[in-house]
Predicted model as a PDB file, atoms N, CA, C, CB and O in Angstrom, pLDDT in the B-factor column:
MODEL        1                                                                  
ATOM      1  N   MET A   1       3.750 -11.841  25.966  1.00 53.00           N  
ATOM      2  CA  MET A   1       3.179 -11.231  24.545  1.00 53.00           C  
ATOM      3  C   MET A   1       1.926 -10.171  24.570  1.00 53.00           C  
ATOM      4  CB  MET A   1       2.644 -12.504  23.631  1.00 53.00           C  
ATOM      5  O   MET A   1       0.799 -10.563  24.874  1.00 53.00           O  
ATOM      6  N   LEU A   2       2.133  -9.120  24.311  1.00 54.00           N  
ATOM      7  CA  LEU A   2       0.956  -7.942  24.137  1.00 54.00           C  
ATOM      8  C   LEU A   2       0.397  -8.310  23.385  1.00 54.00           C  
ATOM      9  CB  LEU A   2       1.144  -6.614  23.809  1.00 54.00           C  
ATOM     10  O   LEU A   2       0.993  -9.076  22.627  1.00 54.00           O  
ATOM     11  N   PRO A   3      -1.061  -8.029  23.096  1.00 58.00           N  
ATOM     12  CA  PRO A   3      -2.066  -7.847  21.901  1.00 58.00           C  
ATOM     13  C   PRO A   3      -1.268  -6.195  21.358  1.00 58.00           C  
ATOM     14  CB  PRO A   3      -4.162  -7.763  22.569  1.00 58.00           C  
ATOM     15  O   PRO A   3      -0.567  -5.363  21.935  1.00 58.00           O  
ATOM     16  N   TYR A   4      -2.006  -6.368  19.556  1.00 57.00           N  
ATOM     17  CA  TYR A   4      -1.486  -5.220  19.439  1.00 57.00           C  
ATOM     18  C   TYR A   4      -3.079  -5.486  18.509  1.00 57.00           C  
ATOM     19  CB  TYR A   4       0.311  -4.815  18.890  1.00 57.00           C  
ATOM     20  O   TYR A   4      -3.778  -6.473  18.736  1.00 57.00           O  
ATOM     21  N   ILE A   5      -3.409  -4.544  17.588  1.00 57.00           N  
ATOM     22  CA  ILE A   5      -4.263  -3.935  17.185  1.00 57.00           C  
ATOM     23  C   ILE A   5      -4.146  -3.393  16.037  1.00 57.00           C  
ATOM     24  CB  ILE A   5      -4.530  -3.283  17.889  1.00 57.00           C  
ATOM     25  O   ILE A   5      -3.762  -2.245  16.259  1.00 57.00           O  
ATOM     26  N   ASN A   6      -4.322  -3.652  14.229  1.00 55.00           N  
ATOM     27  CA  ASN A   6      -3.727  -3.030  13.455  1.00 55.00           C  
ATOM     28  C   ASN A   6      -4.782  -2.616  13.218  1.00 55.00           C  
ATOM     29  CB  ASN A   6      -2.920  -3.457  12.617  1.00 55.00           C  
ATOM     30  O   ASN A   6      -5.805  -3.125  13.675  1.00 55.00           O  
ATOM     31  N   PRO A   7      -4.754  -1.145  12.109  1.00 58.00           N  
ATOM     32  CA  PRO A   7      -6.157  -0.116  11.416  1.00 58.00           C  
ATOM     33  C   PRO A   7      -6.044  -0.594  10.603  1.00 58.00           C  
ATOM     34  CB  PRO A   7      -6.336   1.437  11.138  1.00 58.00           C  
ATOM     35  O   PRO A   7      -6.608   0.199   9.850  1.00 58.00           O  
ATOM     36  N   ALA A   8      -5.539  -1.850   9.623  1.00 60.00           N  
ATOM     37  CA  ALA A   8      -5.921  -1.967   8.644  1.00 60.00           C  
ATOM     38  C   ALA A   8      -7.193  -2.123   8.116  1.00 60.00           C  
ATOM     39  CB  ALA A   8      -5.396  -2.557   8.426  1.00 60.00           C  
ATOM     40  O   ALA A   8      -8.197  -2.202   8.824  1.00 60.00           O  
ATOM     41  N   ALA A   9      -7.198  -2.164   7.105  1.00 63.00           N  
ATOM     42  CA  ALA A   9      -8.447  -2.175   6.117  1.00 63.00           C  
ATOM     43  C   ALA A   9      -8.397  -3.825   5.115  1.00 63.00           C  
ATOM     44  CB  ALA A   9      -8.240  -0.531   4.897  1.00 63.00           C  
ATOM     45  O   ALA A   9      -7.408  -4.408   4.670  1.00 63.00           O  
ATOM     46  N   THR A  10      -9.884  -4.207   5.022  1.00 63.00           N  
ATOM     47  CA  THR A  10      -9.767  -5.643   4.882  1.00 63.00           C  
ATOM     48  C   THR A  10     -10.852  -5.572   3.880  1.00 63.00           C  
ATOM     49  CB  THR A  10      -9.959  -6.654   6.247  1.00 63.00           C  
ATOM     50  O   THR A  10     -11.673  -4.656   3.928  1.00 63.00           O  
ATOM     51  N   ASP A  11     -10.917  -6.971   2.505  1.00 68.00           N  
ATOM     52  CA  ASP A  11     -12.090  -7.319   1.782  1.00 68.00           C  
ATOM     53  C   ASP A  11     -13.306  -7.624   1.925  1.00 68.00           C  
ATOM     54  CB  ASP A  11     -11.941  -7.963   1.332  1.00 68.00           C  
ATOM     55  O   ASP A  11     -14.062  -8.067   1.061  1.00 68.00           O  
ATOM     56  N   ALA A  12     -13.614  -7.311   3.425  1.00 69.00           N  
ATOM     57  CA  ALA A  12     -14.591  -7.789   3.869  1.00 69.00           C  
ATOM     58  C   ALA A  12     -15.937  -6.771   4.055  1.00 69.00           C  
ATOM     59  CB  ALA A  12     -14.104  -8.370   4.976  1.00 69.00           C  
ATOM     60  O   ALA A  12     -17.138  -6.953   4.250  1.00 69.00           O  
ATOM     61  N   ARG A  13     -14.992  -5.517   3.872  1.00 72.00           N  
ATOM     62  CA  ARG A  13     -16.062  -4.430   3.395  1.00 72.00           C  
ATOM     63  C   ARG A  13     -17.285  -4.393   2.599  1.00 72.00           C  
ATOM     64  CB  ARG A  13     -15.516  -3.676   2.803  1.00 72.00           C  
ATOM     65  O   ARG A  13     -18.322  -3.773   2.831  1.00 72.00           O  
ATOM     66  N   ALA A  14     -16.902  -5.397   1.320  1.00 77.00           N  
ATOM     67  CA  ALA A  14     -17.619  -6.151   0.888  1.00 77.00           C  
ATOM     68  C   ALA A  14     -18.906  -6.963   1.138  1.00 77.00           C  
ATOM     69  CB  ALA A  14     -17.018  -6.568   0.734  1.00 77.00           C  
ATOM     70  O   ALA A  14     -19.892  -7.290   0.478  1.00 77.00           O  
ATOM     71  N   PHE A  15     -18.440  -7.141   2.406  1.00 76.00           N  
ATOM     72  CA  PHE A  15     -19.633  -7.442   2.676  1.00 76.00           C  
ATOM     73  C   PHE A  15     -20.176  -7.531   3.937  1.00 76.00           C  
ATOM     74  CB  PHE A  15     -19.809  -8.356   2.182  1.00 76.00           C  
ATOM     75  O   PHE A  15     -19.940  -8.364   4.811  1.00 76.00           O  
ATOM     76  N   PRO A  16     -21.345  -6.069   3.953  1.00 79.00           N  
ATOM     77  CA  PRO A  16     -21.717  -5.744   5.148  1.00 79.00           C  
ATOM     78  C   PRO A  16     -22.284  -6.516   6.317  1.00 79.00           C  
ATOM     79  CB  PRO A  16     -22.381  -5.002   4.921  1.00 79.00           C  
ATOM     80  O   PRO A  16     -22.244  -6.153   7.493  1.00 79.00           O  
ATOM     81  N   ASP A  17     -22.647  -7.275   5.994  1.00 84.00           N  
ATOM     82  CA  ASP A  17     -23.918  -8.342   6.709  1.00 84.00           C  
ATOM     83  C   ASP A  17     -23.160  -9.499   7.523  1.00 84.00           C  
ATOM     84  CB  ASP A  17     -25.026  -9.240   5.348  1.00 84.00           C  
ATOM     85  O   ASP A  17     -23.677 -10.439   8.127  1.00 84.00           O  
ATOM     86  N   THR A  18     -21.523  -9.122   7.352  1.00 77.00           N  
ATOM     87  CA  THR A  18     -20.937 -10.413   7.578  1.00 77.00           C  
ATOM     88  C   THR A  18     -20.088  -9.356   8.519  1.00 77.00           C  
ATOM     89  CB  THR A  18     -20.216 -11.508   6.198  1.00 77.00           C  
ATOM     90  O   THR A  18     -19.824  -8.176   8.291  1.00 77.00           O  
ATOM     91  N   LYS A  19     -19.673 -10.361   9.907  1.00 73.00           N  
ATOM     92  CA  LYS A  19     -19.161 -10.131  10.785  1.00 73.00           C  
ATOM     93  C   LYS A  19     -17.666 -10.710  10.736  1.00 73.00           C  
ATOM     94  CB  LYS A  19     -19.968 -10.468  11.684  1.00 73.00           C  
ATOM     95  O   LYS A  19     -17.350 -11.898  10.676  1.00 73.00           O  
ATOM     96  N   VAL A  20     -16.654  -9.374  10.784  1.00 65.00           N  
ATOM     97  CA  VAL A  20     -15.444 -10.249  10.229  1.00 65.00           C  
ATOM     98  C   VAL A  20     -14.164 -10.251  11.720  1.00 65.00           C  
ATOM     99  CB  VAL A  20     -14.689  -9.280   8.456  1.00 65.00           C  
ATOM    100  O   VAL A  20     -14.913 -10.590  12.636  1.00 65.00           O  
ATOM    101  N   ALA A  21     -13.601 -10.176  11.976  1.00 67.00           N  
ATOM    102  CA  ALA A  21     -12.265  -9.884  12.907  1.00 67.00           C  
ATOM    103  C   ALA A  21     -11.075 -11.012  12.373  1.00 67.00           C  
ATOM    104  CB  ALA A  21     -12.669 -10.168  14.806  1.00 67.00           C  
ATOM    105  O   ALA A  21     -10.909 -12.162  11.966  1.00 67.00           O  
ATOM    106  N   GLY A  22     -10.297  -9.542  12.766  1.00 65.00           N  
ATOM    107  CA  GLY A  22      -8.745  -9.879  12.233  1.00 65.00           C  
ATOM    108  C   GLY A  22      -7.981  -9.831  13.202  1.00 65.00           C  
ATOM    109  O   GLY A  22      -7.768  -8.842  13.904  1.00 65.00           O  
ATOM    110  N   TYR A  23      -7.315 -11.355  13.354  1.00 68.00           N  
ATOM    111  CA  TYR A  23      -6.317 -11.770  14.270  1.00 68.00           C  
ATOM    112  C   TYR A  23      -5.204 -12.371  13.561  1.00 68.00           C  
ATOM    113  CB  TYR A  23      -6.844 -12.686  15.254  1.00 68.00           C  
ATOM    114  O   TYR A  23      -5.203 -13.353  12.819  1.00 68.00           O  
ATOM    115  N   PHE A  24      -4.038 -11.434  14.003  1.00 71.00           N  
ATOM    116  CA  PHE A  24      -2.726 -12.825  13.177  1.00 71.00           C  
ATOM    117  C   PHE A  24      -1.273 -12.148  14.199  1.00 71.00           C  
ATOM    118  CB  PHE A  24      -2.264 -12.500  10.460  1.00 71.00           C  
ATOM    119  O   PHE A  24      -0.691 -11.063  14.177  1.00 71.00           O  
ATOM    120  N   PRO A  25      -1.115 -13.277  14.946  1.00 78.00           N  
ATOM    121  CA  PRO A  25      -0.276 -13.445  16.187  1.00 78.00           C  
ATOM    122  C   PRO A  25       1.113 -13.452  15.976  1.00 78.00           C  
ATOM    123  CB  PRO A  25      -0.576 -14.644  16.872  1.00 78.00           C  
ATOM    124  O   PRO A  25       1.547 -14.084  15.013  1.00 78.00           O  
ATOM    125  N   SER A  26       2.143 -12.643  16.978  1.00 77.00           N  
ATOM    126  CA  SER A  26       3.080 -11.897  15.993  1.00 77.00           C  
ATOM    127  C   SER A  26       4.249 -11.874  17.690  1.00 77.00           C  
ATOM    128  CB  SER A  26       2.228  -9.887  15.010  1.00 77.00           C  
ATOM    129  O   SER A  26       4.063 -11.252  18.737  1.00 77.00           O  
ATOM    130  N   ALA A  27       5.381 -12.820  17.295  1.00 79.00           N  
ATOM    131  CA  ALA A  27       6.295 -12.746  17.996  1.00 79.00           C  
ATOM    132  C   ALA A  27       7.691 -11.290  18.224  1.00 79.00           C  
ATOM    133  CB  ALA A  27       6.644 -13.941  17.555  1.00 79.00           C  
ATOM    134  O   ALA A  27       8.552 -11.200  19.099  1.00 79.00           O  
ATOM    135  N   SER A  28       7.350 -10.217  16.867  1.00 78.00           N  
ATOM    136  CA  SER A  28       7.694  -9.302  17.416  1.00 78.00           C  
ATOM    137  C   SER A  28       6.884  -7.928  17.971  1.00 78.00           C  
ATOM    138  CB  SER A  28       8.472  -9.155  16.720  1.00 78.00           C  
ATOM    139  O   SER A  28       5.689  -7.692  18.152  1.00 78.00           O  
ATOM    140  N   ASP A  29       8.067  -7.171  18.145  1.00 78.00           N  
ATOM    141  CA  ASP A  29       6.999  -5.503  18.958  1.00 78.00           C  
ATOM    142  C   ASP A  29       6.645  -5.035  18.219  1.00 78.00           C  
ATOM    143  CB  ASP A  29       7.524  -4.182  19.768  1.00 78.00           C  
ATOM    144  O   ASP A  29       7.030  -5.215  17.064  1.00 78.00           O  
ATOM    145  N   ALA A  30       5.530  -4.022  18.652  1.00 77.00           N  
ATOM    146  CA  ALA A  30       4.993  -2.823  17.858  1.00 77.00           C  
ATOM    147  C   ALA A  30       5.656  -1.900  17.025  1.00 77.00           C  
ATOM    148  CB  ALA A  30       4.485  -2.072  18.610  1.00 77.00           C  
ATOM    149  O   ALA A  30       5.175  -1.099  16.223  1.00 77.00           O  
ATOM    150  N   ASP A  31       6.898  -2.140  17.345  1.00 79.00           N  
ATOM    151  CA  ASP A  31       7.607  -1.109  16.442  1.00 79.00           C  
ATOM    152  C   ASP A  31       7.896  -1.599  15.162  1.00 79.00           C  
ATOM    153  CB  ASP A  31       8.880  -0.636  16.996  1.00 79.00           C  
ATOM    154  O   ASP A  31       8.256  -0.930  14.193  1.00 79.00           O  
ATOM    155  N   VAL A  32       7.650  -3.246  15.239  1.00 77.00           N  
ATOM    156  CA  VAL A  32       7.994  -4.361  13.855  1.00 77.00           C  
ATOM    157  C   VAL A  32       7.215  -4.138  12.921  1.00 77.00           C  
ATOM    158  CB  VAL A  32       7.824  -5.931  14.036  1.00 77.00           C  
ATOM    159  O   VAL A  32       7.372  -3.827  11.740  1.00 77.00           O  
ATOM    160  N   MET A  33       5.393  -4.538  14.277  1.00 73.00           N  
ATOM    161  CA  MET A  33       4.343  -4.404  13.308  1.00 73.00           C  
ATOM    162  C   MET A  33       3.790  -3.707  12.699  1.00 73.00           C  
ATOM    163  CB  MET A  33       3.700  -4.645  13.471  1.00 73.00           C  
ATOM    164  O   MET A  33       2.999  -4.012  11.807  1.00 73.00           O  
ATOM    165  N   ARG A  34       4.191  -2.253  13.170  1.00 74.00           N  
ATOM    166  CA  ARG A  34       4.322  -0.952  11.864  1.00 74.00           C  
ATOM    167  C   ARG A  34       4.235  -0.721  10.618  1.00 74.00           C  
ATOM    168  CB  ARG A  34       5.212  -0.499  11.713  1.00 74.00           C  
ATOM    169  O   ARG A  34       3.581  -0.009   9.857  1.00 74.00           O  
ATOM    170  N   LEU A  35       5.635  -2.042  10.555  1.00 74.00           N  
ATOM    171  CA  LEU A  35       6.081  -1.650   9.417  1.00 74.00           C  
ATOM    172  C   LEU A  35       5.412  -2.782   8.105  1.00 74.00           C  
ATOM    173  CB  LEU A  35       7.745  -1.599   9.622  1.00 74.00           C  
ATOM    174  O   LEU A  35       5.744  -2.828   6.920  1.00 74.00           O  
ATOM    175  N   ILE A  36       4.291  -3.684   8.907  1.00 72.00           N  
ATOM    176  CA  ILE A  36       3.547  -4.456   7.894  1.00 72.00           C  
ATOM    177  C   ILE A  36       2.292  -3.607   6.963  1.00 72.00           C  
ATOM    178  CB  ILE A  36       2.885  -5.690   8.753  1.00 72.00           C  
ATOM    179  O   ILE A  36       1.835  -4.264   6.027  1.00 72.00           O  
ATOM    180  N   HIS A  37       1.811  -2.429   7.136  1.00 68.00           N  
ATOM    181  CA  HIS A  37       1.071  -1.612   6.685  1.00 68.00           C  
ATOM    182  C   HIS A  37       1.989  -0.230   5.882  1.00 68.00           C  
ATOM    183  CB  HIS A  37       0.172  -1.307   7.896  1.00 68.00           C  
ATOM    184  O   HIS A  37       1.388   0.539   5.132  1.00 68.00           O  
ATOM    185  N   ALA A  38       3.383  -0.083   6.148  1.00 73.00           N  
ATOM    186  CA  ALA A  38       3.953   0.805   5.866  1.00 73.00           C  
ATOM    187  C   ALA A  38       4.285   0.811   4.496  1.00 73.00           C  
ATOM    188  CB  ALA A  38       4.804   0.906   6.615  1.00 73.00           C  
ATOM    189  O   ALA A  38       4.626  -0.177   3.846  1.00 73.00           O  
ATOM    190  N   ILE A  39       4.127   2.408   3.932  1.00 77.00           N  
ATOM    191  CA  ILE A  39       4.691   2.416   2.322  1.00 77.00           C  
ATOM    192  C   ILE A  39       5.572   0.961   1.708  1.00 77.00           C  
ATOM    193  CB  ILE A  39       5.902   3.833   2.221  1.00 77.00           C  
ATOM    194  O   ILE A  39       5.177   0.127   0.893  1.00 77.00           O  
ATOM    195  N   ASP A  40       6.695   1.028   2.336  1.00 78.00           N  
ATOM    196  CA  ASP A  40       7.211  -0.727   1.817  1.00 78.00           C  
ATOM    197  C   ASP A  40       6.901  -1.433   2.408  1.00 78.00           C  
ATOM    198  CB  ASP A  40       8.488  -1.259   1.732  1.00 78.00           C  
ATOM    199  O   ASP A  40       7.686  -2.127   3.053  1.00 78.00           O  
ATOM    200  N   GLU A  41       5.520  -1.577   2.451  1.00 76.00           N  
ATOM    201  CA  GLU A  41       5.046  -2.898   3.362  1.00 76.00           C  
ATOM    202  C   GLU A  41       6.035  -4.452   3.239  1.00 76.00           C  
ATOM    203  CB  GLU A  41       3.322  -3.299   2.754  1.00 76.00           C  
ATOM    204  O   GLU A  41       6.408  -5.045   2.227  1.00 76.00           O  
ATOM    205  N   HIS A  42       6.156  -4.638   4.062  1.00 77.00           N  
ATOM    206  CA  HIS A  42       6.813  -6.055   4.922  1.00 77.00           C  
ATOM    207  C   HIS A  42       6.610  -6.748   5.962  1.00 77.00           C  
ATOM    208  CB  HIS A  42       7.809  -5.986   5.281  1.00 77.00           C  
ATOM    209  O   HIS A  42       5.595  -6.367   6.546  1.00 77.00           O  
ATOM    210  N   THR A  43       7.430  -8.105   6.748  1.00 78.00           N  
ATOM    211  CA  THR A  43       7.519  -8.338   7.652  1.00 78.00           C  
ATOM    212  C   THR A  43       8.092  -9.263   7.484  1.00 78.00           C  
ATOM    213  CB  THR A  43       6.750  -8.282   8.227  1.00 78.00           C  
ATOM    214  O   THR A  43       8.336  -9.617   6.330  1.00 78.00           O  
ATOM    215  N   ARG A  44       8.541 -10.034   8.624  1.00 82.00           N  
ATOM    216  CA  ARG A  44       9.567 -10.908   8.603  1.00 82.00           C  
ATOM    217  C   ARG A  44       8.798 -12.739   8.354  1.00 82.00           C  
ATOM    218  CB  ARG A  44      10.463 -10.572  10.214  1.00 82.00           C  
ATOM    219  O   ARG A  44       7.787 -13.432   8.476  1.00 82.00           O  
ATOM    220  N   ILE A  45       9.854 -12.716   8.044  1.00 87.00           N  
ATOM    221  CA  ILE A  45       9.409 -14.478   7.641  1.00 87.00           C  
ATOM    222  C   ILE A  45       8.627 -15.176   8.959  1.00 87.00           C  
ATOM    223  CB  ILE A  45      11.096 -15.628   7.322  1.00 87.00           C  
ATOM    224  O   ILE A  45       7.537 -15.736   9.082  1.00 87.00           O  
ATOM    225  N   THR A  46       9.719 -14.866   9.878  1.00 87.00           N  
ATOM    226  CA  THR A  46       9.399 -15.368  11.174  1.00 87.00           C  
ATOM    227  C   THR A  46       8.275 -15.346  11.784  1.00 87.00           C  
ATOM    228  CB  THR A  46      10.020 -14.931  11.913  1.00 87.00           C  
ATOM    229  O   THR A  46       7.615 -16.253  12.290  1.00 87.00           O  
ATOM    230  N   ASP A  47       8.060 -13.961  11.679  1.00 83.00           N  
ATOM    231  CA  ASP A  47       6.825 -13.439  12.400  1.00 83.00           C  
ATOM    232  C   ASP A  47       5.639 -14.420  11.246  1.00 83.00           C  
ATOM    233  CB  ASP A  47       6.703 -11.281  12.367  1.00 83.00           C  
ATOM    234  O   ASP A  47       4.845 -15.242  11.703  1.00 83.00           O  
ATOM    235  N   LEU A  48       5.776 -14.054   9.511  1.00 84.00           N  
ATOM    236  CA  LEU A  48       4.652 -15.366   9.187  1.00 84.00           C  
ATOM    237  C   LEU A  48       4.790 -16.969   9.414  1.00 84.00           C  
ATOM    238  CB  LEU A  48       4.415 -15.368   7.725  1.00 84.00           C  
ATOM    239  O   LEU A  48       4.233 -17.927   8.878  1.00 84.00           O  
ATOM    240  N   MET A  49       5.503 -16.883  10.158  1.00 89.00           N  
ATOM    241  CA  MET A  49       5.697 -18.743  10.166  1.00 89.00           C  
ATOM    242  C   MET A  49       4.931 -19.331  11.304  1.00 89.00           C  
ATOM    243  CB  MET A  49       7.452 -19.349  10.451  1.00 89.00           C  
ATOM    244  O   MET A  49       4.206 -20.324  11.362  1.00 89.00           O  
ATOM    245  N   PHE A  50       5.522 -17.868  12.776  1.00 88.00           N  
ATOM    246  CA  PHE A  50       4.393 -18.079  13.626  1.00 88.00           C  
ATOM    247  C   PHE A  50       3.134 -17.781  14.059  1.00 88.00           C  
ATOM    248  CB  PHE A  50       4.633 -18.022  14.228  1.00 88.00           C  
ATOM    249  O   PHE A  50       2.378 -18.387  14.817  1.00 88.00           O  
ATOM    250  N   GLY A  51       2.970 -16.242  13.165  1.00 85.00           N  
ATOM    251  CA  GLY A  51       1.473 -16.874  13.039  1.00 85.00           C  
ATOM    252  C   GLY A  51       1.050 -18.230  12.459  1.00 85.00           C  
ATOM    253  O   GLY A  51       0.616 -19.246  13.001  1.00 85.00           O  
ATOM    254  N   GLY A  52       1.234 -18.016  11.581  1.00 88.00           N  
ATOM    255  CA  GLY A  52       0.908 -19.487  11.238  1.00 88.00           C  
ATOM    256  C   GLY A  52       0.391 -20.670  12.192  1.00 88.00           C  
ATOM    257  O   GLY A  52      -0.689 -21.132  12.561  1.00 88.00           O  
ATOM    258  N   LYS A  53       1.753 -20.902  12.384  1.00 91.00           N  
ATOM    259  CA  LYS A  53       1.775 -22.103  13.318  1.00 91.00           C  
ATOM    260  C   LYS A  53       0.572 -22.071  14.456  1.00 91.00           C  
ATOM    261  CB  LYS A  53       3.251 -22.135  14.075  1.00 91.00           C  
ATOM    262  O   LYS A  53      -0.027 -23.112  14.728  1.00 91.00           O  
ATOM    263  N   CYS A  54       0.224 -20.704  15.164  1.00 88.00           N  
ATOM    264  CA  CYS A  54      -0.311 -20.238  16.530  1.00 88.00           C  
ATOM    265  C   CYS A  54      -1.702 -20.513  15.808  1.00 88.00           C  
ATOM    266  CB  CYS A  54       0.114 -18.492  17.232  1.00 88.00           C  
ATOM    267  O   CYS A  54      -2.480 -21.324  16.311  1.00 88.00           O  
ATOM    268  N   LEU A  55      -2.044 -19.787  14.532  1.00 86.00           N  
ATOM    269  CA  LEU A  55      -3.499 -19.850  13.602  1.00 86.00           C  
ATOM    270  C   LEU A  55      -4.017 -21.454  13.261  1.00 86.00           C  
ATOM    271  CB  LEU A  55      -3.188 -19.011  11.917  1.00 86.00           C  
ATOM    272  O   LEU A  55      -5.162 -21.803  12.975  1.00 86.00           O  
ATOM    273  N   LEU A  56      -2.666 -22.399  13.400  1.00 91.00           N  
ATOM    274  CA  LEU A  56      -3.020 -23.808  12.283  1.00 91.00           C  
ATOM    275  C   LEU A  56      -2.738 -24.646  13.854  1.00 91.00           C  
ATOM    276  CB  LEU A  56      -1.537 -24.296  10.394  1.00 91.00           C  
ATOM    277  O   LEU A  56      -2.083 -25.652  13.579  1.00 91.00           O  
ATOM    278  N   ASP A  57      -3.036 -24.575  15.586  1.00 91.00           N  
ATOM    279  CA  ASP A  57      -2.642 -24.982  16.104  1.00 91.00           C  
ATOM    280  C   ASP A  57      -4.745 -24.700  17.113  1.00 91.00           C  
ATOM    281  CB  ASP A  57      -0.957 -24.500  16.287  1.00 91.00           C  
ATOM    282  O   ASP A  57      -5.545 -25.437  17.690  1.00 91.00           O  
ATOM    283  N   ALA A  58      -4.668 -23.177  16.723  1.00 88.00           N  
ATOM    284  CA  ALA A  58      -6.249 -22.752  17.107  1.00 88.00           C  
ATOM    285  C   ALA A  58      -7.279 -23.719  16.527  1.00 88.00           C  
ATOM    286  CB  ALA A  58      -6.664 -21.224  16.493  1.00 88.00           C  
ATOM    287  O   ALA A  58      -8.032 -24.418  17.206  1.00 88.00           O  
ATOM    288  N   VAL A  59      -7.208 -23.666  14.712  1.00 89.00           N  
ATOM    289  CA  VAL A  59      -7.866 -24.314  14.044  1.00 89.00           C  
ATOM    290  C   VAL A  59      -8.042 -25.785  14.668  1.00 89.00           C  
ATOM    291  CB  VAL A  59      -7.336 -24.195  12.829  1.00 89.00           C  
ATOM    292  O   VAL A  59      -9.080 -26.255  15.134  1.00 89.00           O  
ATOM    293  N   LEU A  60      -7.151 -26.219  14.597  1.00 94.00           N  
ATOM    294  CA  LEU A  60      -7.026 -27.704  15.705  1.00 94.00           C  
ATOM    295  C   LEU A  60      -6.900 -27.833  16.581  1.00 94.00           C  
ATOM    296  CB  LEU A  60      -6.349 -28.495  15.761  1.00 94.00           C  
ATOM    297  O   LEU A  60      -6.308 -28.897  16.764  1.00 94.00           O  
ATOM    298  N   ARG A  61      -7.189 -27.165  17.742  1.00 93.00           N  
ATOM    299  CA  ARG A  61      -7.348 -27.508  18.697  1.00 93.00           C  
ATOM    300  C   ARG A  61      -9.194 -27.024  19.415  1.00 93.00           C  
ATOM    301  CB  ARG A  61      -6.027 -27.004  19.266  1.00 93.00           C  
ATOM    302  O   ARG A  61      -9.539 -27.075  20.595  1.00 93.00           O  
ATOM    303  N   LEU A  62     -10.369 -26.426  17.745  1.00 90.00           N  
ATOM    304  CA  LEU A  62     -10.966 -25.954  18.332  1.00 90.00           C  
ATOM    305  C   LEU A  62     -12.010 -27.183  17.045  1.00 90.00           C  
ATOM    306  CB  LEU A  62     -10.807 -24.217  18.647  1.00 90.00           C  
ATOM    307  O   LEU A  62     -13.207 -27.025  16.802  1.00 90.00           O  
ATOM    308  N   SER A  63     -11.404 -27.948  16.631  1.00 91.00           N  
ATOM    309  CA  SER A  63     -11.781 -28.759  15.404  1.00 91.00           C  
ATOM    310  C   SER A  63     -11.827 -30.229  16.351  1.00 91.00           C  
ATOM    311  CB  SER A  63     -10.471 -28.667  13.894  1.00 91.00           C  
ATOM    312  O   SER A  63     -12.693 -31.005  15.946  1.00 91.00           O  
ATOM    313  N   THR A  64     -11.139 -30.654  17.380  1.00 82.00           N  
ATOM    314  CA  THR A  64     -11.579 -31.651  17.823  1.00 82.00           C  
ATOM    315  C   THR A  64     -11.770 -31.647  18.755  1.00 82.00           C  
ATOM    316  CB  THR A  64     -11.183 -32.408  17.684  1.00 82.00           C  
ATOM    317  O   THR A  64     -12.233 -32.652  19.294  1.00 82.00           O  
TER     318      THR A  64                                                      
ENDMDL                                                                          
END                                                                             
């Protein structure tokens, strides 16, 4: 697994005093990740499921 930084915008700019970090794990490579914010914006269902499971696992581990 390799880290990938997505240069996307966020609604957090409306809250200038709040620190926001974006993180969404993906099982795909960087070429597929570039499609997320392309003109025909899309992603794979399997990537959404993988990322959701990783984030849920992180929340559950940190909350116990």
